[in-house]
GUBADREN-543700 format. One record per residue (C-alpha): residue in one letter; y, z, x. Coordinates in nm, 4 decimals, decimal comma. Each point is the difference from the previous one (the first is absolute). Example, Ala and Ser with C-alpha at 12.3 -4.5 7.8 and 13.67 -1.06 7.14 Angstrom:
# residues 2
DRENKOL residu c2 c3 c1
DRENKOL A -0,4500 0,7800 1,2300 .
DRENKOL S 0,3440 -0,0660 0,1370 .
***
This chain:
# residues 386
DRENKOL residu c2 c3 c1
DRENKOL M 1,4608 -1,2344 -5,7900 .
DRENKOL P -0,2524 -0,2402 0,1554 .
DRENKOL A 0,2637 -0,0873 0,2601 .
DRENKOL R 0,0486 0,3684 0,0842 .
DRENKOL R -0,3726 0,0549 0,0261 .
DRENKOL G -0,0177 -0,3010 0,2300 .
DRENKOL L 0,2773 0,1366 0,2195 .
DRENKOL R -0,1689 0,3405 0,0131 .
DRENKOL A -0,3281 -0,1666 0,0977 .
DRENKOL I 0,1727 -0,1949 0,2774 .
DRENKOL A 0,1775 0,3143 0,1197 .
DRENKOL T -0,3304 0,1886 0,0028 .
DRENKOL V -0,1640 -0,2727 0,2072 .
DRENKOL V 0,2923 -0,0091 0,2444 .
DRENKOL I -0,0023 0,3794 0,0413 .
DRENKOL A -0,3773 0,0042 0,0438 .
DRENKOL A 0,0240 -0,2775 0,2593 .
DRENKOL A 0,2753 0,1886 0,1841 .
DRENKOL V -0,2037 0,3223 0,0027 .
DRENKOL L -0,3078 -0,1894 0,1187 .
DRENKOL A 0,2033 -0,1627 0,2756 .
DRENKOL I 0,1279 0,3400 0,1145 .
DRENKOL I -0,3546 0,1355 0,0075 .
DRENKOL V -0,1588 -0,3037 0,1640 .
DRENKOL A 0,2771 -0,0892 0,2483 .
DRENKOL P -0,0824 0,2664 0,2646 .
DRENKOL Y -0,3682 -0,1020 -0,0019 .
DRENKOL A 0,0919 -0,3679 0,0252 .
DRENKOL R 0,2335 0,0776 0,2909 .
DRENKOL S -0,2754 0,1918 0,1809 .
DRENKOL A -0,2611 -0,2684 -0,0686 .
DRENKOL A 0,2316 -0,2720 0,1295 .
DRENKOL F 0,0784 0,2029 0,3129 .
DRENKOL I -0,3689 0,0645 0,0744 .
DRENKOL A -0,0919 -0,3638 -0,0659 .
DRENKOL D 0,2749 -0,1217 0,2302 .
DRENKOL L -0,0944 0,2460 0,2736 .
DRENKOL A -0,3654 -0,1042 -0,0192 .
DRENKOL G 0,0947 -0,3674 0,0123 .
DRENKOL V -0,1514 -0,0643 -0,3430 .
DRENKOL S 0,1440 -0,2807 -0,2092 .
DRENKOL G -0,1111 -0,1970 -0,3034 .
DRENKOL W 0,0897 -0,1452 -0,3371 .
DRENKOL W 0,0176 0,3508 -0,1500 .
DRENKOL R 0,2807 0,1153 0,2346 .
DRENKOL P 0,2851 -0,0926 -0,2437 .
DRENKOL L -0,1689 0,2040 -0,2726 .
DRENKOL L 0,1040 0,3176 0,1829 .
DRENKOL L 0,3624 -0,0763 -0,0923 .
DRENKOL A 0,1106 0,2047 0,3005 .
DRENKOL R 0,3275 -0,1211 0,1410 .
DRENKOL T 0,0183 -0,0405 0,3753 .
DRENKOL H 0,3412 0,0934 0,1359 .
DRENKOL A 0,1741 -0,1624 0,2930 .
DRENKOL V 0,0113 0,2338 0,2994 .
DRENKOL A 0,2672 0,0355 0,2678 .
DRENKOL T -0,0732 0,1709 0,3310 .
DRENKOL Q 0,2126 0,1903 0,2471 .
DRENKOL D -0,0944 0,1672 0,3266 .
DRENKOL L 0,0972 0,3652 0,0346 .
DRENKOL S 0,0118 0,2632 0,2734 .
DRENKOL I -0,0993 0,3515 -0,1033 .
DRENKOL P 0,1127 0,2996 0,2080 .
DRENKOL T -0,2731 0,2568 0,0692 .
DRENKOL R -0,0428 0,2931 0,2374 .
DRENKOL H -0,2139 -0,2312 0,2174 .
DRENKOL G 0,2548 -0,2821 0,0119 .
DRENKOL Q 0,0981 -0,3013 -0,2088 .
DRENKOL V -0,2814 -0,1699 -0,1929 .
DRENKOL H 0,0039 -0,3651 -0,1036 .
DRENKOL A -0,0569 -0,0432 -0,3753 .
DRENKOL R 0,0383 -0,2723 -0,2634 .
DRENKOL L 0,1355 0,0055 -0,3546 .
DRENKOL Y -0,1467 -0,2196 -0,2781 .
DRENKOL E 0,2421 -0,0176 -0,2944 .
DRENKOL P -0,0911 -0,1688 -0,3332 .
DRENKOL D 0,2623 -0,1944 -0,1953 .
DRENKOL T -0,0090 0,2511 -0,2850 .
DRENKOL A 0,0731 0,3659 -0,0615 .
DRENKOL P -0,2934 0,1439 0,1993 .
DRENKOL L -0,2852 0,1923 -0,1599 .
DRENKOL G 0,0393 0,2848 0,2462 .
DRENKOL S 0,0094 0,0121 0,3796 .
DRENKOL L -0,2994 0,0132 0,2340 .
DRENKOL I -0,0206 0,0638 0,3749 .
DRENKOL V -0,3149 -0,1432 0,1594 .
DRENKOL F -0,1566 0,1125 0,3290 .
DRENKOL P -0,2708 -0,2360 0,1334 .
DRENKOL G -0,2924 0,1064 0,2158 .
DRENKOL V -0,0966 -0,0689 0,3618 .
DRENKOL H 0,1211 -0,3487 0,0913 .
DRENKOL A 0,2226 -0,1551 0,2665 .
DRENKOL G 0,1652 -0,2492 -0,2367 .
DRENKOL G 0,2833 0,2199 -0,1266 .
DRENKOL V 0,2072 -0,1190 -0,2969 .
DRENKOL D -0,1269 -0,3565 0,0512 .
DRENKOL E -0,3708 0,0824 -0,0349 .
DRENKOL P -0,1203 -0,2564 -0,2592 .
DRENKOL R -0,1944 0,2356 -0,2273 .
DRENKOL L 0,2917 0,2444 -0,0094 .
DRENKOL V 0,2462 -0,2792 -0,0786 .
DRENKOL M -0,2231 -0,1343 -0,2769 .
DRENKOL F -0,0541 0,3466 -0,1506 .
DRENKOL A 0,3700 0,0950 0,0063 .
DRENKOL R 0,1291 -0,3356 -0,1221 .
DRENKOL R -0,2401 -0,0159 -0,2928 .
DRENKOL L 0,0660 0,3619 -0,0893 .
DRENKOL A 0,3736 -0,0737 -0,0013 .
DRENKOL A -0,0596 -0,3194 -0,1992 .
DRENKOL S -0,1566 0,2154 -0,2707 .
DRENKOL G 0,3274 0,1925 -0,0281 .
DRENKOL A 0,0011 0,2871 0,2532 .
DRENKOL R 0,2443 0,0546 0,2870 .
DRENKOL V -0,2119 0,0305 0,3168 .
DRENKOL V 0,0795 0,1157 0,3540 .
DRENKOL T -0,2720 -0,0473 0,2634 .
DRENKOL V -0,0006 0,2311 0,3029 .
DRENKOL P -0,2614 -0,0713 0,2704 .
DRENKOL L -0,0458 0,3231 0,1946 .
DRENKOL P 0,0769 -0,0487 0,3726 .
DRENKOL D -0,2979 0,2010 0,1279 .
DRENKOL L -0,2464 -0,1720 -0,2349 .
DRENKOL R 0,1345 -0,3334 0,1277 .
DRENKOL V -0,1289 0,0974 0,3458 .
DRENKOL Y -0,3267 0,1472 -0,1366 .
DRENKOL R 0,0978 0,3671 0,0335 .
DRENKOL L -0,0926 0,2585 -0,2647 .
DRENKOL T 0,2725 0,2587 0,0606 .
DRENKOL T 0,1878 0,2703 -0,1863 .
DRENKOL A 0,3196 -0,1943 0,0749 .
DRENKOL S -0,1077 -0,2540 -0,2635 .
DRENKOL T -0,0013 0,2714 -0,2659 .
DRENKOL D 0,3517 0,0978 0,1088 .
DRENKOL V 0,1158 -0,3614 -0,0281 .
DRENKOL I -0,1373 -0,0227 -0,3544 .
DRENKOL E 0,1835 0,3197 -0,0947 .
DRENKOL D 0,3260 -0,1151 0,1589 .
DRENKOL S -0,0230 -0,3499 -0,1525 .
DRENKOL V -0,0474 0,1376 -0,3511 .
DRENKOL Q 0,2928 0,2378 0,0495 .
DRENKOL W 0,2165 -0,2863 0,1231 .
DRENKOL M -0,0913 -0,2328 -0,2870 .
DRENKOL T 0,0593 0,2641 -0,2663 .
DRENKOL G 0,3459 0,0504 0,1490 .
DRENKOL E 0,0894 -0,3683 -0,0434 .
DRENKOL P 0,1300 -0,0534 -0,3582 .
DRENKOL R -0,0519 -0,3751 0,0181 .
DRENKOL L -0,3682 0,0391 0,0888 .
DRENKOL A -0,0811 0,3099 -0,2057 .
DRENKOL P 0,2575 0,0428 -0,2802 .
DRENKOL E -0,1901 0,3004 -0,1379 .
DRENKOL R -0,0410 0,1484 0,3514 .
DRENKOL R -0,3779 -0,0149 -0,0390 .
DRENKOL V -0,2546 -0,2556 0,1239 .
DRENKOL G -0,3686 -0,0754 -0,0265 .
DRENKOL V -0,1850 0,0285 0,3336 .
DRENKOL V -0,2844 -0,2406 0,0818 .
DRENKOL G -0,2196 0,0430 0,3089 .
DRENKOL V -0,2687 -0,2460 0,1090 .
DRENKOL S -0,3073 0,0922 0,2061 .
DRENKOL F 0,0806 0,2798 0,2481 .
DRENKOL A 0,3585 0,0050 -0,1285 .
DRENKOL G -0,1404 0,0946 -0,3424 .
DRENKOL G -0,1146 0,3399 0,1189 .
DRENKOL L 0,3176 0,0522 0,2017 .
DRENKOL A 0,2111 -0,0847 -0,3065 .
DRENKOL L -0,1797 0,2735 -0,1959 .
DRENKOL V 0,0772 0,2476 0,2784 .
DRENKOL A 0,3683 -0,0974 0,0174 .
DRENKOL A 0,0402 0,0138 -0,3789 .
DRENKOL G -0,1146 0,3634 0,0051 .
DRENKOL R 0,2791 0,1080 0,2352 .
DRENKOL P 0,2750 0,2154 -0,1538 .
DRENKOL S 0,2769 -0,2453 0,0949 .
DRENKOL L -0,1436 -0,2616 -0,2374 .
DRENKOL R -0,0486 0,2262 -0,2995 .
DRENKOL G 0,1532 -0,1706 -0,3046 .
DRENKOL K 0,0614 -0,3267 0,1892 .
DRENKOL V -0,3388 -0,1657 -0,0542 .
DRENKOL T -0,0922 -0,1603 -0,3325 .
DRENKOL L -0,3604 -0,0525 0,1077 .
DRENKOL V -0,2216 -0,0488 0,3063 .
DRENKOL V -0,2449 -0,2902 0,0220 .
DRENKOL S -0,2688 0,0077 0,2693 .
DRENKOL L -0,1849 -0,3305 0,0437 .
DRENKOL G -0,3156 0,0572 0,2043 .
DRENKOL G 0,1376 0,3231 0,1460 .
DRENKOL H -0,1634 0,3120 0,1422 .
DRENKOL A -0,0190 0,3682 -0,0905 .
DRENKOL D -0,1164 0,1421 0,3333 .
DRENKOL L 0,0524 -0,2010 0,3194 .
DRENKOL P -0,2655 0,1721 0,2182 .
DRENKOL R -0,2589 -0,0648 -0,2733 .
DRENKOL V 0,0964 -0,3698 0,0008 .
DRENKOL M -0,0134 -0,0095 0,3797 .
DRENKOL T -0,3462 0,1570 -0,0104 .
DRENKOL Y -0,1135 -0,2756 -0,2376 .
DRENKOL L 0,1467 -0,2680 0,2280 .
DRENKOL C -0,1844 0,1470 0,2984 .
DRENKOL T -0,3369 0,0462 -0,1727 .
DRENKOL G -0,0091 -0,2226 -0,3078 .
DRENKOL R -0,1112 0,3030 -0,2002 .
DRENKOL L 0,1722 0,0821 -0,3294 .
DRENKOL P 0,0453 0,3584 -0,1259 .
DRENKOL D -0,3042 -0,0329 -0,2285 .
DRENKOL G -0,2183 -0,1028 0,2961 .
DRENKOL T -0,0275 -0,3691 -0,0818 .
DRENKOL L 0,0744 -0,2575 0,2674 .
DRENKOL R 0,2539 -0,2837 -0,0102 .
DRENKOL P 0,0860 -0,1947 0,3171 .
DRENKOL P 0,3677 0,0720 0,0820 .
DRENKOL H 0,2550 -0,2660 0,0849 .
DRENKOL D 0,0159 -0,0371 0,3783 .
DRENKOL Y 0,3781 -0,0620 -0,0052 .
DRENKOL A 0,0636 0,3458 -0,1467 .
DRENKOL V -0,2301 0,1633 0,2562 .
DRENKOL V 0,1992 -0,1579 0,2819 .
DRENKOL V 0,3250 0,1349 -0,1494 .
DRENKOL V -0,1466 0,3506 0,0288 .
DRENKOL L -0,1256 -0,0790 0,3517 .
DRENKOL L 0,3560 -0,0806 0,1085 .
DRENKOL A 0,1048 0,3601 -0,0626 .
DRENKOL S -0,2836 0,1415 0,2112 .
DRENKOL L 0,0301 -0,2013 0,3237 .
DRENKOL S 0,1298 0,2914 0,2070 .
DRENKOL K -0,3281 0,1798 -0,0725 .
DRENKOL L -0,2224 -0,2954 0,0871 .
DRENKOL A 0,1441 -0,1583 0,3141 .
DRENKOL P 0,1628 0,1218 0,3245 .
DRENKOL P 0,3813 0,0291 -0,0257 .
DRENKOL A 0,0613 -0,2962 0,2312 .
DRENKOL Q -0,2102 -0,2267 -0,2232 .
DRENKOL V 0,1472 0,1011 -0,3357 .
DRENKOL P 0,3122 -0,2256 -0,0005 .
DRENKOL I -0,2020 -0,3115 0,0902 .
DRENKOL L -0,2750 0,0746 -0,2523 .
DRENKOL E 0,2610 0,0741 -0,2654 .
DRENKOL R 0,1683 -0,3380 0,0547 .
DRENKOL A -0,3320 -0,1792 -0,0363 .
DRENKOL I -0,0828 0,1835 -0,3229 .
DRENKOL L 0,3473 -0,0641 -0,1436 .
DRENKOL T -0,0371 -0,3703 0,0759 .
DRENKOL F -0,3388 0,0006 -0,1754 .
DRENKOL L 0,1496 0,1722 -0,3063 .
DRENKOL D 0,2932 -0,2428 -0,0043 .
DRENKOL A -0,2488 -0,2875 0,0013 .
DRENKOL S -0,1740 0,1536 -0,3018 .
DRENKOL S 0,3324 0,0515 -0,1801 .
DRENKOL Y 0,1053 -0,3616 0,0538 .
DRENKOL A -0,3355 -0,1462 -0,1076 .
DRENKOL E 0,1304 -0,0813 -0,3499 .
DRENKOL M 0,3720 -0,0385 0,0771 .
DRENKOL D -0,0297 -0,2332 0,2997 .
DRENKOL P -0,3540 -0,0997 0,1102 .
DRENKOL E 0,1304 -0,1892 0,3027 .
DRENKOL R 0,1905 0,3054 0,1204 .
DRENKOL A -0,3078 0,2161 -0,0685 .
DRENKOL A -0,2149 -0,2270 0,2186 .
DRENKOL Q 0,2541 0,0212 0,2827 .
DRENKOL L 0,0046 0,3788 -0,0221 .
DRENKOL L -0,3785 0,0184 0,0000 .
DRENKOL A -0,0116 -0,2151 0,3143 .
DRENKOL E 0,2566 0,2324 0,1581 .
DRENKOL T -0,2185 0,2980 -0,0984 .
DRENKOL R -0,2924 -0,1509 0,1908 .
DRENKOL R 0,2177 -0,0512 0,3089 .
DRENKOL Q 0,1195 0,3589 -0,0150 .
DRENKOL A -0,3550 0,1286 -0,0495 .
DRENKOL D -0,1133 -0,1757 0,3179 .
DRENKOL T 0,2464 0,2067 0,2062 .
DRENKOL L -0,1267 0,3394 -0,1189 .
DRENKOL S -0,1999 0,2498 0,2040 .
DRENKOL E -0,2688 0,2314 -0,1341 .
DRENKOL P -0,0160 0,1757 -0,2408 .
DRENKOL S 0,2826 -0,2007 -0,1598 .
DRENKOL R -0,1871 -0,3277 0,0520 .
DRENKOL T -0,2968 0,1204 -0,2075 .
DRENKOL I 0,2248 0,1454 -0,2700 .
DRENKOL M 0,1836 -0,3304 -0,0304 .
DRENKOL A -0,3281 -0,1915 -0,0115 .
DRENKOL E -0,1063 0,2137 -0,2976 .
DRENKOL V 0,3330 -0,0692 -0,1706 .
DRENKOL M -0,0273 -0,3760 0,0477 .
DRENKOL A -0,3613 0,0026 -0,1158 .
DRENKOL R 0,1242 0,1804 -0,3142 .
DRENKOL D -0,2612 0,2688 0,0628 .
DRENKOL A 0,1374 0,2626 -0,2396 .
DRENKOL R -0,2967 0,2325 0,0555 .
DRENKOL A 0,0455 0,0175 0,3789 .
DRENKOL V 0,3780 0,0364 -0,0243 .
DRENKOL G -0,0334 0,2612 -0,2741 .
DRENKOL A -0,2416 0,2101 0,2043 .
DRENKOL R 0,2638 0,0298 0,2736 .
DRENKOL I 0,2711 0,1169 -0,2434 .
DRENKOL L -0,1997 0,2353 -0,2219 .
DRENKOL P 0,0370 0,3191 0,2118 .
DRENKOL F 0,3815 -0,0238 -0,0239 .
DRENKOL I 0,0494 -0,0724 -0,3708 .
DRENKOL E 0,1556 0,3309 -0,1025 .
DRENKOL E 0,2328 -0,0018 0,2975 .
DRENKOL L 0,1093 -0,3585 -0,0710 .
DRENKOL G 0,0509 0,0181 -0,3754 .
DRENKOL G 0,0089 0,3648 -0,1035 .
DRENKOL A 0,3774 0,0446 -0,0389 .
DRENKOL A 0,0892 0,1013 -0,3553 .
DRENKOL A 0,2704 -0,2697 -0,0157 .
DRENKOL L -0,2725 -0,2668 0,0228 .
DRENKOL S -0,2136 0,1081 -0,2966 .
DRENKOL P 0,0910 0,0599 -0,3671 .
DRENKOL A -0,2894 0,2469 -0,0282 .
DRENKOL R 0,1560 0,2152 0,2740 .
DRENKOL S 0,3592 -0,0130 -0,1274 .
DRENKOL L 0,2159 0,1172 -0,2878 .
DRENKOL P -0,0978 -0,2084 -0,3048 .
DRENKOL T 0,2518 -0,2172 -0,1748 .
DRENKOL L 0,0509 0,0826 -0,3679 .
DRENKOL A 0,1320 -0,3491 -0,0799 .
DRENKOL P -0,2316 -0,2311 -0,1981 .
DRENKOL V -0,2600 -0,1468 0,2354 .
DRENKOL F -0,1945 -0,3267 -0,0293 .
DRENKOL L -0,2945 -0,0527 0,2351 .
DRENKOL L -0,1618 -0,3444 0,0203 .
DRENKOL H -0,2917 -0,0743 0,2315 .
DRENKOL G -0,2532 -0,2753 0,0637 .
DRENKOL V -0,3527 0,1245 -0,0633 .
DRENKOL D -0,1430 -0,1505 0,3191 .
DRENKOL D 0,2967 0,0663 0,2305 .
DRENKOL N -0,1272 0,0372 0,3581 .
DRENKOL V 0,3337 0,0909 0,1596 .
DRENKOL I 0,0804 0,3056 -0,2117 .
DRENKOL P -0,3024 0,0728 -0,2202 .
DRENKOL S 0,0544 0,0175 -0,3755 .
DRENKOL S -0,1459 0,3526 -0,0035 .
DRENKOL E 0,3444 0,1120 0,1215 .
DRENKOL T 0,1679 -0,0821 -0,3323 .
DRENKOL P -0,1906 0,2414 -0,2298 .
DRENKOL L 0,0266 0,2655 0,2718 .
DRENKOL A 0,3778 -0,0489 0,0151 .
DRENKOL A 0,0196 0,0199 -0,3803 .
DRENKOL R -0,2076 0,3175 -0,0045 .
DRENKOL Y 0,2211 0,1642 0,2623 .
DRENKOL L 0,3222 -0,0865 -0,1833 .
DRENKOL E -0,1358 0,1137 -0,3369 .
DRENKOL S -0,1292 0,3270 0,1437 .
DRENKOL H 0,3499 0,0684 0,1351 .
DRENKOL G 0,1838 -0,0509 -0,3273 .
DRENKOL N 0,0624 -0,3742 -0,0248 .
DRENKOL L -0,1360 -0,0940 -0,3424 .
DRENKOL R 0,1481 -0,3497 0,0064 .
DRENKOL V -0,2518 -0,1751 0,2237 .
DRENKOL R -0,1621 -0,3281 -0,1008 .
DRENKOL W -0,2529 -0,1775 0,2196 .
DRENKOL L -0,2145 -0,3118 -0,0074 .
DRENKOL L -0,2786 -0,1291 0,2220 .
DRENKOL T -0,0385 -0,3734 -0,0441 .
DRENKOL P -0,2152 -0,2796 0,1435 .
DRENKOL L 0,3036 -0,2291 -0,0238 .
DRENKOL V 0,1512 0,1389 0,3212 .
DRENKOL S -0,1496 -0,0218 0,3492 .
DRENKOL H 0,2391 0,2177 0,1995 .
DRENKOL A 0,3507 -0,1247 -0,0739 .
DRENKOL N -0,0914 -0,3387 -0,1504 .
DRENKOL L -0,0839 -0,1061 -0,3553 .
DRENKOL S -0,3076 -0,2050 -0,0881 .
DRENKOL A 0,0538 -0,3409 -0,1581 .
DRENKOL S -0,3186 0,0197 -0,2134 .
DRENKOL P 0,0383 0,3057 -0,2228 .
DRENKOL S -0,2074 0,0945 -0,3038 .
DRENKOL V 0,1748 0,0458 -0,3332 .
DRENKOL G -0,0778 0,3737 -0,0203 .
DRENKOL D 0,1118 0,0762 0,3552 .
DRENKOL T 0,3129 -0,2071 -0,0475 .
DRENKOL W 0,0920 0,1816 -0,3210 .
DRENKOL R -0,0429 0,3409 0,1668 .
DRENKOL L 0,2248 -0,1116 0,2853 .
DRENKOL V 0,2605 -0,1367 -0,2446 .
DRENKOL Q -0,0016 0,3325 -0,1892 .
DRENKOL F 0,0391 0,1927 0,3248 .
DRENKOL W 0,2863 -0,2201 0,1230 .
DRENKOL T 0,1755 0,0071 -0,3373 .
DRENKOL A -0,0113 0,3806 -0,0076 .
DRENKOL M 0,1480 0,0044 0,3493 .
DRENKOL L 0,2867 -0,2348 -0,0918 .
DRENKOL R 0,0769 0,1996 -0,3137 .
DRENKOL T 0,0130 0,3223 0,2003 .
DRENKOL N 0,2485 -0,1455 0,2476 .
***
């Protein structure tokens, strides 16, 4: 009898440990992912007991109505915990952009199959409805590939301006039933409202926050035909694109960024008025002066329904909205407004979090315990949904 009681006690402990492991494992996986992404390490890291999987990569070409799009697959060495397709924001780096590579590789290392799809127009700093089409077509393509999406459904992740566009695409009839969830990281609800903030620094509640000059210049690029004579537009556009490329390469390749900035100065010296003054404002990073030029054209530039979740059919898939509190590219006020719009149109599966741990698309390396736990809970709920 004592032996039986002992065996029962051992069995009870083993079962309890197994149940605890099942409960704790998703949180440990999320905590490890967030710690890795933030570059945090320490003696406590092994306590998370979260296995890191080896990851293999493969470049892909995705057919869309706007042409072939270069993408990359990140495949863990285990049966994947679902499939995710990730659309980064405005950046020239493509599939090799370091932050995108780090995000996708570490997400795959935590057990998910990941395909990254830099949107061609966002790579050249264009906010166009074609990008929404490419998201729609890419999701349709991936869900039709049994190897990549065995259940013919995928989770859709959009970063920065691609976050709002991903919400728009996920609401289109062609994707109904094909999306497990939509994650918008620092995304927008209404593009003209964001453009107005970038031009004025004024948030919807009337408070002021200086906008990021890089984002203002992206909007400027779309308005050149309204600001300069036709003969000057191509030359001014080349100078602005070179300036934006220099900003994009600042982290990836500082030497290349310096070369591009020097080239920007050479190009600026060849400009005639009014292009010369416009370019001087850009290079001085004078967001207020640049914004004042663009403001009269905001609705015309960004008012298409395909550019704003709040002007489009809402997705009814589960939605996760994550935003940095002090974001000065797309203000964090956009996230509760997006949630409110979706909920008012029948989507009752919306979860959102504003956090000081995120700037725009980067994580902080010095988080508080409370903020970290809220982010871990949010990320765990997202992974479980997918």
